[in-house]
C-alpha positions as CSV (number, residue, x, y, z in Angstrom):
1,M,31.8,-18.8,-65.3
2,E,29.3,-16.0,-65.6
3,Q,30.5,-12.5,-64.8
4,E,28.8,-10.7,-61.9
5,I,27.1,-7.6,-63.1
6,D,27.3,-4.5,-60.8
7,T,23.6,-3.4,-60.9
8,T,24.5,-0.1,-59.2
9,A,27.0,0.8,-61.9
10,L,24.5,-0.3,-64.5
11,G,21.9,1.9,-62.9
12,E,24.3,4.9,-63.1
13,Q,24.9,4.2,-66.8
14,I,21.1,4.2,-67.3
15,V,20.7,7.5,-65.5
16,K,23.5,9.0,-67.6
17,K,21.7,7.8,-70.8
18,L,18.4,9.1,-69.6
19,K,20.0,12.5,-69.2
20,T,20.6,12.5,-73.0
21,I,16.8,12.2,-73.8
22,Y,15.0,15.5,-74.0
23,D,11.3,16.5,-73.9
24,P,10.9,18.2,-77.3
25,E,8.9,21.0,-75.8
26,I,11.3,21.9,-72.9
27,P,15.1,22.3,-73.3
28,V,15.7,20.0,-70.2
29,D,16.4,16.3,-70.1
30,I,13.7,14.0,-68.9
31,Y,15.7,12.9,-65.8
32,E,16.2,16.5,-64.6
33,L,12.6,17.3,-65.5
34,G,11.5,14.7,-62.9
35,L,9.7,12.5,-65.5
36,I,11.6,9.4,-64.3
37,Y,10.0,8.1,-61.1
38,D,12.0,4.9,-60.8
39,V,14.7,2.8,-62.4
40,M,14.9,-0.8,-61.4
41,V,17.7,-3.2,-62.5
42,N,17.6,-6.8,-61.5
43,T,20.5,-9.3,-61.5
44,D,19.4,-10.7,-64.9
45,Q,20.2,-7.2,-66.3
46,E,16.5,-6.5,-67.0
47,V,15.5,-2.9,-66.6
48,K,12.2,-1.5,-65.7
49,I,11.6,2.3,-65.8
50,L,8.6,3.9,-64.3
51,M,8.1,7.3,-65.9
52,T,5.5,9.9,-66.5
53,L,4.8,12.6,-69.1
54,T,4.2,16.3,-68.5
55,S,0.6,15.7,-69.4
56,P,-1.6,12.7,-70.5
57,N,-2.1,14.3,-73.9
58,C,1.6,15.1,-74.3
59,P,2.5,15.1,-78.1
60,V,5.3,12.6,-77.5
61,A,3.2,10.2,-75.5
62,E,3.9,7.5,-78.1
63,S,7.5,8.3,-79.1
64,L,9.2,9.3,-75.9
65,P,8.7,6.0,-74.0
66,K,9.8,4.2,-77.2
67,E,13.0,6.4,-77.3
68,V,13.7,5.6,-73.7
69,E,13.2,1.9,-74.2
70,E,15.5,1.9,-77.3
71,K,18.3,3.9,-75.8
72,I,18.4,2.0,-72.5
73,T,18.2,-1.4,-74.3
74,A,21.2,-0.3,-76.4
75,I,23.4,0.0,-73.3
76,E,25.9,-2.8,-73.0
77,N,24.8,-5.4,-70.4
78,V,21.1,-4.5,-70.5
79,K,19.2,-7.5,-71.7
80,S,15.7,-5.9,-71.9
81,T,13.9,-2.7,-70.9
82,E,10.3,-2.2,-70.0
83,V,9.0,1.3,-69.8
84,E,5.8,1.8,-67.8
85,I,4.0,5.1,-68.0
86,T,2.1,6.3,-64.9
87,F,0.2,9.5,-64.1
88,D,0.1,8.7,-60.4
89,P,1.3,11.0,-59.0
90,P,0.8,13.4,-61.8
91,W,3.9,15.3,-62.9
92,S,4.3,18.8,-61.5
93,K,7.0,21.5,-61.6
94,D,7.9,20.4,-58.0
95,L,9.4,17.2,-59.4
96,M,12.0,19.2,-61.4
97,S,15.6,19.3,-60.2
98,E,17.1,22.7,-59.1
99,E,19.2,22.5,-62.3
100,A,16.1,22.2,-64.5
101,K,14.3,25.1,-62.7
102,L,17.4,27.2,-63.1
103,E,17.6,26.3,-66.8
104,L,14.0,27.3,-67.3
105,G,14.4,30.6,-65.3
106,M,12.1,29.4,-62.5
107,L,14.6,30.1,-59.7
């Protein structure tokens, strides 16, 4: 019998992992920076992450999505990960968490 996967718990594991990935130019993780717009997990344990970058010509435009994909796919119970980059809406400082703004001295 196939074990039922708790997609909520898996989603929380994914967020925890996202908080270990940092934008190399800013000392704040990509989740608190507001670069992650959506995390979707289906019952087949396939993950889709909708994210943005601080700018379209971000120096890590190639490597950051790849790092996200690799780290999330490495989580137990994740079968596959698709990372989609969007610039709609464009990233702005307003998307940052209070924690990130505090860290960067913006509060």
